[in-house]
C-alpha positions, 0 to 999 in steps of 0.5 A: 496709469496710477491715477487710473488704478486709483479711480478704478475701485470708485468706478466699480463701486458706482457700477455695483450701486447702479445694479441694485435697482434690479433687486427691487420691484419690478425686476426682483433679482433678490440675490443681487444685493448679496453680490453688490454689497459683498463687492463693495466691502471687498473694495473697502476691506483694506482701504483707509477711512477716507477712501472707504467713505468716498467709495461707499458714497459713490456706491450709494449715490449710484444706488439711489440715482438708478432706484429713484430715477422715477422722481425725475419724471415728476419733476420734469413733466409736472414741475415746470423746471428745465431738464438741467435743473431737474437733474440737479435736484435729483443729484442733490436728493441722491447725494443727501441720501448717500450720506447715510451709508457713508456715515455707517462706514465712517463710524465703522472705520473709526473703530479698531480693526477687530470691530469692523465686521461686527459693528456693521449691523448696528451702525447700518441700522442706526444710520438707516434709522436716521435716514427715516427721521431726519428732515421728516425722513425718506426711507425709500430703497432700504435694501431689506425690501429686496428680500420680500421673496429672497432668502431672508424673507422669513425674518421680516415678521420677526425683525422687520425690514430694517432688521433684515437690511442690517442682517443682509449688510452684515452677511456681505461684510462677513463674506468679504472678510472671509474672502480676504482672509481666505477663510470663506468656508466657515462664513458660507456654512453659517450663511447657508445655515441662516438661510435654511433657518429663515426658510423654515421661519417663512413657512410659519403662519403668524396670523390665522384667518377667522370666519369674520370677513368683508367683501371689499371693492377697490375702484381705480379711476385712472385720471391723468395727472395733468387733468386732476386739478383742472376745475372743468374736470371735477364733475366728470371725475366724480361722475366716473367714480360713481359709475364705476362703483354702481355695480358693487353697492349691493355686493360689497361691504366696503368700497375704497376710492384712492387718494384725492379721488374727490377732486373738489376741496371737501368744503366745496364738495358737501352736496356730493359727499352727503349724497354719496354718504346717503347712497352708501348707508342705504345699501349698508356699504361703507365707503372710504375715499381720499379728499383734500380739506381746506378750512377757509376760516383757519386757512389750514389744509389737510390731505385726508382719508374719510369714511362715509356710509355705513360705519357701525351696527348701531348707526340709524341714519347717514351721518356725514358732516364736515370735519366729523370724527371719521377721518384720517389726516396724513402725518408724513407729508412729502417734501415739495409735493405737500409742503415746501421746506424753507417756504419763504425762501424758495416759494415762487422760484419755480413752478414745482415749488408752487404746485396745487395744494403744496402747503398741507398741515401734518395730522397727528402721529397717532390717530384713530383707525377708520371705522367702516362697516364695523371694521377698523382700518389702519390708514396710510396715505401714499408715502406713509406706507414706507414708515413702519414705526408710524403704522405700528403706533396706529395698530390697535388690538382690534385693527382688521386691516391696513388701508393705503391710498395713493396717486402714483400718476406723477411717476407714469410708466416707471418702476416707482409704482412697483416699488411702492407696491413692494413696500406695502407688501413688506408692511403686510408681512411685518404686521401679519395684516392684510393690506388694501391698496387703492391707487388712481392709476395703479398698482391697485392691489389686495395683499395677504398677511404673508405679503403676497399679492392676491389680485391687482388691476392693470396700470393705466386702466379704469376699473374695479377689483373685488375680494373677500378679506378675512379678519386675522388673529395672531401677532407677529414678533415685529408687531409686538415688540417693534424696533426693540426686538430688532435692536436686541437681535442686531446686538447679539449678531454683532457680539456673535460676529466679534466672537467668531473673529476673536476665535479665528484670531487665536487659531 
């Protein structure tokens, strides 16, 4: 019985972590993180450092296991690995990610007791920062994403998603402390006051539309993943994108195709790209597409986004040529899918470690915006949209919009593509810029600078959507100051929490 009682808090921690998947898209129960994290902090309020770390690790392991279950789909269906080994790989990934929340609590519990609640925001932010940079970074499922439409939404343009995540955890820690100390009324009052302030902030318009606009069309080809790299399907795929684009040449200023929409390597697709460039230029249309580049001389591969057709008003002819300047090379590569860690050791062990084009070279951290039809687009390919610091480093004063292209066909009908869209929505709100999201099979969308979805295409259909995108003037605080403002905000919050605790102790 004693053993059962000892394990019960750990079981409850697992359940609380599992429930967090419902706070993200497509479920969007934005209140659920406050319940789960408050419950977690209640479980560790009076436990020792070791037991607290164990409970938080189990909570985080369950959180990532449920939230990232879509990764298993790609491993099992396209990785050629038996079920038991794909589950083991998922367990290793989730166990690795769970280390970071556990580290935050380890450091918190290492401090004197009066500093526990006040230290949580900064330590949580620090360990989440480490999660976003270690081993190239994997910041997916940060809890701030749950607040896109939640009570803390108004702070996203001010302190970013990372600041909102740390604040949410701080609120839950304070609520748990208030419950345990039987002084909950004051904490609830402060929390409600904060929610009211963020609700007011959410009504403020950081960026305002101008009259400068472009008609933008996004094409969704819906090519099944199992056919994308079949050589016999190259021509039908390229023909499909041309046919889907045909009705929009005259009515669009810019046409967007998704990641690797052109299935041939760029050096082998020269005739097709030259003809596409000529067609777009003749109609004064800019076209942006994903294409994979492999330099047969240097044997270096890039996952690229290139601009074709009409680029600038002083352009007198179609001017595409291989390796021209109008391109962006993906910087943040996806482990296993785009590069193999410890390649010499594990290449060849299983089909997943030898996927097509799994040895890319990373592009520069800072690159030029893509210019198309006199507009400058801030590029992010697939996974990169989850890295706000990289995106901010590439936003210039004359950037008009963010463009992100992706292929989520790897993850089929799971919650992964919906989480990916939610991440893009947060980026729009952080930077006060519209986001154009082009995907192979969904979720393709236009997103406004407030993070709202203007229009989407249904998943798993071929088609196109067209919208007028306006230039916006104005800068959000997060775009202006980045993580420095977030750090200052969390430092002041920690000092405030510590001051409140000290004043209560004197009463």
